[in-house]
C-alpha positions in Angstrom: 22.3 8.0 -7.6 23.5 4.5 -6.8 21.5 1.2 -6.2 24.0 -1.7 -5.0 22.5 -4.9 -4.9 23.2 -7.2 -1.8 25.7 -9.3 -3.7 28.0 -6.2 -4.8 30.3 -5.0 -2.1 29.1 -1.7 -0.6 32.7 -0.5 -0.5 32.6 0.4 -3.9 30.2 3.4 -2.9 30.7 4.7 0.4 33.7 5.6 2.2 33.8 4.4 6.5 32.3 7.1 8.7 31.3 9.4 5.4 27.9 8.7 5.2 24.3 9.1 7.2 22.7 5.7 7.3 18.5 5.3 7.0 17.8 1.9 7.3 14.0 0.9 6.1 12.1 -2.0 5.3 11.1 -0.4 2.0 7.6 0.4 0.9 8.7 4.0 2.0 5.9 6.5 3.4 6.4 10.2 4.2 7.9 9.7 7.5 10.7 7.6 5.9 11.1 10.2 3.2 11.2 13.3 5.8 14.1 10.9 7.4 15.9 10.7 4.1 15.7 14.3 3.4 16.7 15.2 6.6 20.0 13.0 6.5 20.8 14.0 2.9 21.0 17.2 4.6 22.7 16.6 7.5 25.1 15.1 5.3 25.8 18.1 3.2 26.2 20.3 6.0 28.6 18.2 7.8 30.6 17.4 4.2 29.8 13.6 4.3 31.3 12.6 0.9 29.5 9.4 0.9 26.1 11.4 1.5 22.8 9.7 2.6 22.5 5.9 2.4 19.3 4.2 2.2 19.4 0.4 3.2 16.1 -1.9 2.3 16.2 -5.0 3.9 13.4 -7.1 4.8 14.1 -9.4 7.5 11.9 -12.6 7.5 12.5 -12.9 11.3 10.2 -10.2 11.9 6.8 -11.8 10.5 5.2 -14.5 12.7 3.3 -16.3 9.4 5.6 -16.8 6.5 2.8 -15.7 4.4 3.2 -12.2 5.6 6.5 -12.1 4.2 5.8 -13.2 1.2 2.9 -10.6 0.6 5.2 -7.5 2.3 5.4 -5.1 -0.3 8.6 -4.8 -2.6 8.8 -1.6 -4.5 12.6 -1.3 -4.9 12.2 0.9 -8.0 9.5 3.3 -6.8 11.5 3.3 -3.3 14.8 4.4 -5.0 13.0 6.8 -7.2 11.7 8.6 -4.3 15.0 8.6 -2.2 16.6 10.1 -5.2 13.7 13.2 -4.9 14.6 13.4 -1.3 18.6 13.9 -2.0 19.8 10.2 -1.1 23.3 9.0 -2.5 22.3 5.7 -2.9 20.2 2.8 -1.6 21.4 -0.5 -0.5 19.1 -3.4 -0.9 
C-alpha cells in the first residue's frame, strides 16, 4: 500500500476513473474501516486498477476554536495500517 503526502503528485499513484475514494479526517473508527473494506471490495469487483484510496484531510475551517483544530487527533501511521488491513490500495494525506 502506498502513502502519498500532499506535496507529491497523486497522479503518480492512481489513474483517473480507476479508484474508489473514501474521504476522511483521519482518526479512523470502525465505521470508516467498514467503508474502506466495502470500497476495496467494490474496486476489485469492478476491476478498478487503482483500488480504494483513503484521503485524510483535517480542514481547519471546520473548527470554531483554533485549539480544537490543534488538539484533533492525527495518527496517520495507525490509520494507514488499519486501511492496509481493510484492503486499501493507498492513503492520500
